[in-house]
One Martini backbone bead per residue (centre of mass of N, CA, C, O) as a GRO file, in nm:
protein
  263
    1MET     BB    1   3.190  16.784  -8.273
    2LEU     BB    2   3.454  16.856  -8.045
    3PRO     BB    3   3.541  16.680  -8.207
    4LEU     BB    4   3.616  16.707  -8.529
    5LYS     BB    5   3.409  16.501  -8.635
    6HIS     BB    6   3.170  16.717  -8.561
    7LEU     BB    7   3.237  16.938  -8.776
    8ALA     BB    8   3.096  16.780  -8.958
    9LEU     BB    9   2.879  16.796  -9.239
   10LEU     BB   10   2.851  16.860  -9.551
   11ALA     BB   11   2.835  16.687  -9.857
   12GLY     BB   12   2.908  16.755 -10.149
   13THR     BB   13   2.683  16.986 -10.282
   14SER     BB   14   2.577  17.089 -10.028
   15ILE     BB   15   2.791  17.293  -9.965
   16ALA     BB   16   2.761  17.472 -10.218
   17ILE     BB   17   2.474  17.548 -10.159
   18ALA     BB   18   2.509  17.669  -9.872
   19SER     BB   19   2.723  17.881  -9.971
   20LEU     BB   20   2.535  18.046 -10.142
   21ALA     BB   21   2.329  18.121  -9.938
   22LEU     BB   22   2.530  18.278  -9.748
   23ALA     BB   23   2.675  18.461  -9.973
   24ALA     BB   24   2.472  18.658 -10.109
   25PRO     BB   25   2.508  18.924  -9.940
   26ALA     BB   26   2.814  18.962 -10.023
   27PHE     BB   27   2.757  19.042 -10.328
   28ALA     BB   28   2.632  19.303 -10.276
   29MET     BB   29   2.617  19.615 -10.410
   30ALA     BB   30   2.550  19.948 -10.441
   31THR     BB   31   2.528  19.950 -10.767
   32GLY     BB   32   2.402  19.652 -10.861
   33ASP     BB   33   2.642  19.469 -11.024
   34GLY     BB   34   2.808  19.323 -10.845
   35CYS     BB   35   3.063  19.075 -10.805
   36GLY     BB   36   3.390  19.051 -10.995
   37GLY     BB   37   3.634  19.081 -10.810
   38ASP     BB   38   3.815  19.141 -10.533
   39CYS     BB   39   3.714  19.038 -10.227
   40ALA     BB   40   3.950  19.163 -10.047
   41SER     BB   41   3.869  19.464 -10.086
   42CYS     BB   42   3.603  19.405  -9.876
   43HIS     BB   43   3.721  19.143  -9.742
   44SER     BB   44   3.835  19.054  -9.398
   45ILE     BB   45   4.070  18.844  -9.194
   46THR     BB   46   4.216  18.746  -8.903
   47LEU     BB   47   4.344  18.520  -8.710
   48GLN     BB   48   4.267  18.649  -8.448
   49GLU     BB   49   3.963  18.679  -8.514
   50ALA     BB   50   3.906  18.387  -8.569
   51THR     BB   51   3.993  18.285  -8.287
   52GLY     BB   52   3.760  18.439  -8.138
   53LEU     BB   53   3.514  18.319  -8.294
   54LEU     BB   54   3.627  17.992  -8.255
   55LYS     BB   55   3.700  17.919  -7.947
   56GLY     BB   56   3.464  17.686  -7.907
   57ILE     BB   57   3.592  17.472  -8.129
   58GLY     BB   58   3.910  17.576  -8.178
   59VAL     BB   59   4.218  17.591  -8.331
   60VAL     BB   60   4.340  17.829  -8.536
   61LYS     BB   61   4.573  17.789  -8.806
   62SER     BB   62   4.397  17.914  -9.055
   63VAL     BB   63   4.322  18.177  -9.290
   64LYS     BB   64   4.123  18.199  -9.610
   65PRO     BB   65   4.019  18.220  -9.899
   66ALA     BB   66   3.796  18.061 -10.071
   67PRO     BB   67   3.690  17.902 -10.358
   68VAL     BB   68   3.416  17.997 -10.236
   69ARG     BB   69   3.250  18.251 -10.268
   70GLY     BB   70   3.199  18.409  -9.941
   71LEU     BB   71   3.442  18.250  -9.813
   72TYR     BB   72   3.625  18.109  -9.556
   73GLU     BB   73   3.915  17.927  -9.495
   74VAL     BB   74   3.938  17.695  -9.204
   75ALA     BB   75   4.185  17.565  -8.982
   76ILE     BB   76   4.110  17.318  -8.740
   77GLU     BB   77   4.202  17.223  -8.404
   78GLN     BB   78   4.137  16.894  -8.257
   79GLN     BB   79   4.273  16.673  -8.070
   80GLY     BB   80   4.532  16.682  -8.300
   81GLN     BB   81   4.332  16.768  -8.531
   82VAL     BB   82   4.282  16.871  -8.878
   83GLY     BB   83   4.037  17.083  -9.020
   84LEU     BB   84   3.773  17.197  -9.216
   85ALA     BB   85   3.619  17.529  -9.250
   86TYR     BB   86   3.339  17.771  -9.313
   87LEU     BB   87   3.326  18.117  -9.338
   88ASP     BB   88   3.139  18.384  -9.356
   89TYR     BB   89   3.155  18.725  -9.431
   90GLY     BB   90   2.956  18.790  -9.185
   91LYS     BB   91   3.045  18.611  -8.926
   92LYS     BB   92   2.782  18.381  -8.853
   93HIS     BB   93   2.877  18.124  -9.018
   94ILE     BB   94   2.939  17.765  -9.008
   95ILE     BB   95   3.112  17.520  -9.218
   96ALA     BB   96   3.147  17.176  -9.237
   97GLY     BB   97   3.367  17.032  -9.463
   98GLN     BB   98   3.343  16.957  -9.796
   99ALA     BB   99   3.403  17.117 -10.097
  100TYR     BB  100   3.230  17.109 -10.420
  101ASP     BB  101   3.242  17.080 -10.755
  102ILE     BB  102   2.990  17.045 -10.976
  103ALA     BB  103   3.127  16.978 -11.245
  104SER     BB  104   3.370  16.777 -11.132
  105LYS     BB  105   3.331  16.650 -10.842
  106GLN     BB  106   3.553  16.804 -10.678
  107PRO     BB  107   3.748  16.902 -10.449
  108VAL     BB  108   3.793  17.193 -10.264
  109GLY     BB  109   4.074  17.293 -10.154
  110SER     BB  110   4.317  17.222  -9.865
  111PRO     BB  111   4.333  16.977  -9.684
  112PRO     BB  112   4.492  16.849  -9.444
  113ALA     BB  113   4.637  16.553  -9.410
  114ALA     BB  114   4.483  16.471  -9.139
  115ALA     BB  115   4.180  16.519  -9.287
  116LYS     BB  116   4.212  16.289  -9.486
  117ARG     BB  117   4.053  16.053  -9.638
  118GLN     BB  118   3.984  15.751  -9.701
  119GLU     BB  119   3.909  15.540  -9.983
  120ARG     BB  120   3.942  15.269  -9.797
  121VAL     BB  121   3.798  15.002  -9.613
  122ASP     BB  122   3.752  14.738  -9.379
  123PRO     BB  123   3.433  14.624  -9.332
  124THR     BB  124   3.501  14.428  -9.088
  125ASN     BB  125   3.535  14.686  -8.881
  126LEU     BB  126   3.236  14.695  -8.884
  127LYS     BB  127   2.965  14.713  -8.677
  128THR     BB  128   2.643  14.585  -8.694
  129GLU     BB  129   2.529  14.598  -8.388
  130GLN     BB  130   2.576  14.937  -8.419
  131SER     BB  131   2.294  14.926  -8.583
  132LEU     BB  132   2.073  14.974  -8.838
  133LEU     BB  133   1.823  14.797  -9.017
  134LEU     BB  134   1.799  14.778  -9.385
  135GLY     BB  135   1.627  14.508  -9.526
  136ASN     BB  136   1.826  14.231  -9.549
  137PRO     BB  137   1.956  14.042  -9.300
  138LYS     BB  138   2.073  13.810  -9.526
  139GLY     BB  139   2.241  13.977  -9.695
  140LYS     BB  140   2.529  13.977  -9.896
  141LYS     BB  141   2.501  14.264  -9.906
  142LYS     BB  142   2.696  14.550  -9.763
  143LEU     BB  143   2.576  14.861  -9.633
  144PHE     BB  144   2.705  15.170  -9.519
  145VAL     BB  145   2.576  15.436  -9.310
  146PHE     BB  146   2.651  15.769  -9.224
  147THR     BB  147   2.426  15.925  -8.986
  148ASP     BB  148   2.224  16.212  -8.900
  149PRO     BB  149   1.932  16.275  -8.730
  150GLU     BB  150   1.960  16.607  -8.828
  151CYS     BB  151   2.015  16.560  -9.139
  152PRO     BB  152   1.867  16.652  -9.437
  153PHE     BB  153   2.038  16.461  -9.621
  154CYS     BB  154   1.988  16.208  -9.474
  155ALA     BB  155   1.674  16.216  -9.505
  156LYS     BB  156   1.685  16.200  -9.816
  157MET     BB  157   1.842  15.936  -9.843
  158HIS     BB  158   1.658  15.744  -9.677
  159HIS     BB  159   1.447  15.727  -9.903
  160GLU     BB  160   1.645  15.594 -10.104
  161LEU     BB  161   1.700  15.337  -9.939
  162LYS     BB  162   1.418  15.235  -9.959
  163LYS     BB  163   1.434  15.195 -10.251
  164LEU     BB  164   1.687  15.020 -10.283
  165VAL     BB  165   1.577  14.761 -10.129
  166ALA     BB  166   1.364  14.703 -10.353
  167LEU     BB  167   1.589  14.668 -10.581
  168GLU     BB  168   1.770  14.502 -10.343
  169PRO     BB  169   1.704  14.194 -10.193
  170ASP     BB  170   2.044  14.144 -10.122
  171LEU     BB  171   2.026  14.388  -9.904
  172ALA     BB  172   2.218  14.530  -9.634
  173VAL     BB  173   2.158  14.817  -9.426
  174PHE     BB  174   2.380  14.994  -9.230
  175ILE     BB  175   2.314  15.229  -8.969
  176LYS     BB  176   2.527  15.492  -8.865
  177LEU     BB  177   2.543  15.684  -8.587
  178TYR     BB  178   2.662  16.040  -8.664
  179PRO     BB  179   2.696  16.295  -8.476
  180LEU     BB  180   2.694  16.647  -8.494
  181LYS     BB  181   2.772  16.930  -8.337
  182MET     BB  182   2.579  17.118  -8.490
  183HIS     BB  183   2.385  16.899  -8.346
  184PRO     BB  184   2.318  16.901  -8.018
  185LYS     BB  185   2.074  16.657  -8.025
  186ALA     BB  186   2.206  16.407  -8.177
  187TYR     BB  187   2.334  16.233  -7.955
  188ASP     BB  188   2.088  16.160  -7.793
  189LYS     BB  189   1.927  16.048  -8.022
  190ALA     BB  190   2.122  15.820  -8.102
  191ARG     BB  191   2.085  15.666  -7.839
  192VAL     BB  192   1.784  15.614  -7.856
  193ILE     BB  193   1.768  15.480  -8.133
  194LEU     BB  194   1.977  15.239  -8.042
  195GLY     BB  195   1.828  15.149  -7.786
  196GLU     BB  196   1.565  15.072  -7.974
  197LYS     BB  197   1.603  14.996  -8.273
  198SER     BB  198   1.469  15.264  -8.439
  199LEU     BB  199   1.352  15.370  -8.738
  200LYS     BB  200   1.106  15.542  -8.644
  201LEU     BB  201   1.285  15.745  -8.485
  202LEU     BB  202   1.460  15.839  -8.710
  203GLU     BB  203   1.224  15.945  -8.884
  204LEU     BB  204   1.113  16.140  -8.672
  205SER     BB  205   1.373  16.312  -8.668
  206PHE     BB  206   1.373  16.382  -8.977
  207ALA     BB  207   1.074  16.525  -8.930
  208GLY     BB  208   1.119  16.698  -8.644
  209GLY     BB  209   1.078  16.538  -8.405
  210ALA     BB  210   1.047  16.438  -8.076
  211LEU     BB  211   1.257  16.289  -7.841
  212PRO     BB  212   1.352  16.115  -7.587
  213ALA     BB  213   1.520  16.096  -7.342
  214PRO     BB  214   1.784  15.949  -7.224
  215LYS     BB  215   1.871  15.652  -7.083
  216ALA     BB  216   2.058  15.413  -6.942
  217LYS     BB  217   2.007  15.209  -7.190
  218ASP     BB  218   2.131  15.452  -7.366
  219ALA     BB  219   2.416  15.415  -7.474
  220LYS     BB  220   2.727  15.561  -7.568
  221LYS     BB  221   2.921  15.359  -7.708
  222PRO     BB  222   2.803  15.312  -7.993
  223VAL     BB  223   2.850  15.609  -8.078
  224ASP     BB  224   3.137  15.648  -8.007
  225ASP     BB  225   3.255  15.428  -8.196
  226THR     BB  226   3.165  15.557  -8.455
  227MET     BB  227   3.319  15.822  -8.424
  228ARG     BB  228   3.599  15.702  -8.402
  229PHE     BB  229   3.597  15.552  -8.675
  230ALA     BB  230   3.551  15.791  -8.853
  231GLU     BB  231   3.802  15.951  -8.762
  232SER     BB  232   4.013  15.729  -8.845
  233VAL     BB  233   3.912  15.749  -9.173
  234GLY     BB  234   3.790  16.055  -9.244
  235ILE     BB  235   3.501  16.084  -9.165
  236LEU     BB  236   3.327  16.427  -9.191
  237SER     BB  237   3.036  16.335  -9.306
  238THR     BB  238   2.687  16.380  -9.393
  239PRO     BB  239   2.648  16.150  -9.585
  240THR     BB  240   2.806  15.809  -9.571
  241LEU     BB  241   2.952  15.557  -9.763
  242VAL     BB  242   2.996  15.198  -9.734
  243LEU     BB  243   3.101  14.963  -9.935
  244PRO     BB  244   3.150  14.632  -9.980
  245ASP     BB  245   3.460  14.716 -10.077
  246GLY     BB  246   3.523  14.992  -9.885
  247ARG     BB  247   3.424  15.232 -10.013
  248ILE     BB  248   3.422  15.589  -9.988
  249VAL     BB  249   3.105  15.788  -9.998
  250PRO     BB  250   3.031  16.099 -10.006
  251GLY     BB  251   2.705  16.196  -9.999
  252PHE     BB  252   2.444  16.237 -10.188
  253ARG     BB  253   2.228  15.968 -10.311
  254ASP     BB  254   2.054  15.796 -10.508
  255ALA     BB  255   1.932  15.492 -10.577
  256LYS     BB  256   2.060  15.452 -10.867
  257ALA     BB  257   2.345  15.537 -10.780
  258ILE     BB  258   2.395  15.330 -10.576
  259GLN     BB  259   2.348  15.076 -10.752
  260GLU     BB  260   2.590  15.134 -10.933
  261LEU     BB  261   2.802  15.110 -10.701
  262LEU     BB  262   2.727  14.804 -10.639
  263ARG     BB  263   2.848  14.683 -10.932
   0.00000   0.00000   0.00000
């Protein structure tokens, strides 16, 4: 990421799922009864310790227990912007992005104001020429998708997008390559994929395949432009949709759910 935009990771319930997976070892107690009490009685971290752990990522502004048990919520500043990340109790893994409550589908935690995304953008500010096209190139409906070529949830939603364009013949889906810092190879992959304008290369990356190294023709600017735009409107995770009316919708959705959003 590490402009802060790259700190972004999983959105929607993906954060909650990943959080549970990371946090599981922290729940086990010697009695075998599990943990139902005050987590702070067994787990703690200081601002100084967090600063040392995350010194290669950004400046730690605060750290506290997260609403998701088993994690600390960390506010990190990069290039003058502050965003949230989550550190597991084992202090071995960091998750970037917004955590969501599964039942309410609402974000948890309290991201600093500077990190809050906009609810809506002017879609005319998005450049279609710096995208991959899926669906009808002359479609009247335009859907933008911010995706990371190494994001597993992006890969999952890509399959849904292919189903979606079959359901919506008047839809053009513009895929914006938004590599996250947590995936160190994603930036170069994004350059190559856009340089070739190749959905096949994107799908190869989603499948875990190796892509060639970028060449001079594989410009940085289209990728950098997408990253700057995402940062400017508070898009901090992939996948994220921008609907034809400009609404920003983070997180995985299946084809039917996206179709409902388009109505």
